[in-house]
N, C-alpha and C positions, 0 to 999 in steps of 0.2 A: 202852487208848490211845486219846484223844481223834481225832476225826476231821483238825482241821484239824494236829494234832503229826503225823499219820500221813502225810498228806499231804505235810508240810515233807521230814519223813525220806524218804521215798521220792523225793522230787526230788532231795533232799541224795546219795542214793545212787546214782540213775541218773547226775547230773552226775560224782560221783566214777567210774564204771565206764565213763562215755565217756575222760574225762581218763586214767585209767589205760589205755585201748586204744590212746590216740594214742601214750603213750610205749612201749606195747608193739609197736605196727607200725611205731613210727621202729625200734625193735630189729632188727625182721624184715627190714625193708629195709637196716639197716646189714649184715647178714647176710648179705642175697641179692645184694648188692652189693659185697660186701668188697674182691675186686680192682679196684673202680674208685676212685681215690683222690680225682677231682672229686666224686662223689657223698658217699664217705663223709666227705668234710670238710663238707659239708653239712648231715648228719644227728648228725654228732658235735656241732656247733654248737647244734643242739636239745638234745641230750641234756644237754650243759653247760650252757647255760642255765637248762634245768630242773633241775639237779642246785645250782646255788648260788641258784636261788627257793626251792627247799624249803627251804634254810638260811637264807632272811631276808636273801641278800645280793644284791648289784645284780650283774645278768649282765653280762658281756662284750660288747663290740660286736658286731652281725653283718654278715656278706656279703648281696647279695642272694640271698635264698631262691629260686634259680630254676638249673634243669637247665642246661646248656650248650647252646648252638643244634645244637653238632655230637656231642650224646650217642650217636647211633645209629652213626656213624662211629667213636665212640670204642668203642664195644660190639663193633663189626664187627670192627674190627683186634686187639682183646684176644682175641676167639675163635678168629681165624684165625690168630696165633701159637701157639696150644695146638691146633689141629683142621685138618686138611687140608679141602679145598671139598668139600660133599658128604656129610661125614660125619656120621653121624646123631645123635652125641651133642652135636657144633658145634651142628647145626643144631635139634634141642630146647634145648639151652641158651639159644640164640639168640628161640625162641619165647618160652621164659621169661623171658626179661630184658625185652624190648622189650615185651610184653605188659603189664608191669607200670609201665611208664613213665608212662603218663598216669595212673596212679594217682598214682604216688609225686611228680610234676609237682602234683597237685591237694592231695596230704598237705602240701608245701613251704609251697603258698599257704595254706594251714590254719593255719599256727604261729600267727599274730596272734589267728586263734578260740580256741584252743588255752589263749594267755595272757591273753586275757580272763575266758574261762569259767572255768580252773584258779584265776589268781592276782588277778583283777580287774586286771591291766595294761593301759590301753589305750594311753596313750604309751609307747612300748619307753624307758626311762631305764634308759641302762647306767651303769656304772662310770667310763667313761672322760667321757663326757656330764655324767653328776653332778659330776665334777671341774672339768671347764670350767667347768659353768654355778656351781658354789659360785667358782672366781677370777673371774667375772665380778662376782657378789655378793660380796666379799669383806671389804668395809667397812660391808654395809647390812646392816639387820636386817628380816626377810621374813615375812610373812604368805602362808600356802599354802592357798586357800581351794577347795572340791569336789576335796579331796585323794586321796580312793578311799582307796586302801590305804596312801599315803603314800610311794610310792616318790622324791619329788622333795624330801619335806624329810627321806626318811633319808639321800640322799645331803648335804645342806646340813649336817646334824646331823655326819654321819660326817667332810666334810673342810673344814667351818666352823664347829668345835663352840665358839668362842668368842662367834659373833653370836648375837642373840636368832631364832630362829625359831619359828614357830606356824602347827601343822596343824592345820586346822579342816575338816569337811564334815557336811552335814545328815544322811547315812546313810539318805537316802528310798531308796538302790537295793538296800539289804541284801538285802530281801528278793526281790529281782528277778535278781540275778547275785551273782557273787563279788565287788563293789566293795563295800570296805567290812568284809568279812567275815574279812579275813586281814589285819590290819594290821602294818606289819612297822617301824613306829614309833608312837609317842604319837598319836593323834588327838583333839581334841576336836570334840564334837557340836555345831556351828553352823552355820547358814545362811550363807552369803555374805555377804550384807547383814549380818547381826548381828555376823560375824568382823571385818569391816571397819568396824565401829562401836564394836568393844571395842577394837579393836587399833589403830587409825589414828593415835594420838598415840605410839605407841611403836613403829611400823616406817617404813621407808624404801620398801620395796616390796612389791606385791601379785603373786604368781604363780596364772594359773588353767592348767591343762594338761586338754587333753582336753574340754572344754564340750561339753553334749550339744547336739547339732542340731535338737532338734525343741520345746527351750523356750526361752525368752528371758533365763534367770537371768542370762546371759554381759550381754546387752544393758545390764541393769538394773546390773550390775556397774560396766560402762563408764561409767554415767551418774552410777552414787553416786560413783566416783573424779574425775570430773571436777567434780562439785558440790564436794566437799572442797577439791580443788586451786584452786578457785576463791574459797575462803572462807581456807585455811590454807594448810601448806607441800607443799611438791612430795609426790606419790604417785606412784611408777612403779607403772605397771601391764605384765607381762609375760604374755606368754600362749604356751602350745605347743598348736600344731592347724593343720591342712590347711585352706589357704586355699579358702572356699566349696565343701569338699570333705565328708570324714567328721565333722567338727567343726563346732561354734558356730553360731549361727542368724544365718539370713540377714541379719536385722536387725544384728545385731553387726556383722557383715565390712560391711554398706553402710554403717555408721555410724564404723566404726574408722578411724582414721589410724596407717599401720601404717608399723613401720620392723623391717625384717627382720636380724638380729643374728647376722651370718653367722659369725662365730666360734663361735657356738652351733649354728647350722641345720647348719652342716658336720660337726658332731659327733653327729647325730643318725644312728641305722643306719636308713637308708633299706632296709629288707630284701624289701618288698614294693609294692605298686602306692601305698600313701599314703605320701605326700607332707608330711610334716611339717616345718615350720619353729618358728623362736622371733623373735616380734615383739617390740619395745618398741610400746605402744599410748597412743597421745593420744587 
């Protein structure tokens, strides 16, 4: 086997093993904390999202993936209902469960990493959000740029099948992570600028989701659309991202004129510290 191919295979095997370990660990936590509905609920959300994504389906909305502040009190009360104070079995169970809480908390917080590494899903596009976005764009033809694996376009094609929807991506990230390697809908290989040039006369709106924060492709898109709008018909630009946070370049944020689309932003699952919103950009 050629060295390059062998390295790629080893990298894939390692990534697959780590991904399996995350779900396996989720199932172990589910068994360990089976008597605690507050924890079971969160773990089942992970397993259900994973089950749907494995079938190339959009997942459901997520709650905050964080343990209750009073989880130790909850565990203590539950154990006290079964064991008298000072009972060795009760003390052993208390130690076993509470010692796992920091690891469990970290595990829940790592769910986004799992989604990124396994499914190339950066913005969490749930089915309810996808439907709301489709309703917002009901009469518009849409171009998605930097589509990755195409979760946004999958939603638009599912809920607005009569509208034109073009999903494009340069696919430059394929060799680095899972982005673009597991498409859930048809995606055309085009850079963002080339895609806009190709489809500008056939669309009403461009969608850009979770543009990289270390590059200025997003700023170039902003300038491109501004130039088109100065000469031709109005093209709307909608982005999904975290303002001056995990997504998009500083140059983009400093130059974009933003309008928060609250009906869409409120449908995003803010399940961790990332605060995604949906903006209409001028």
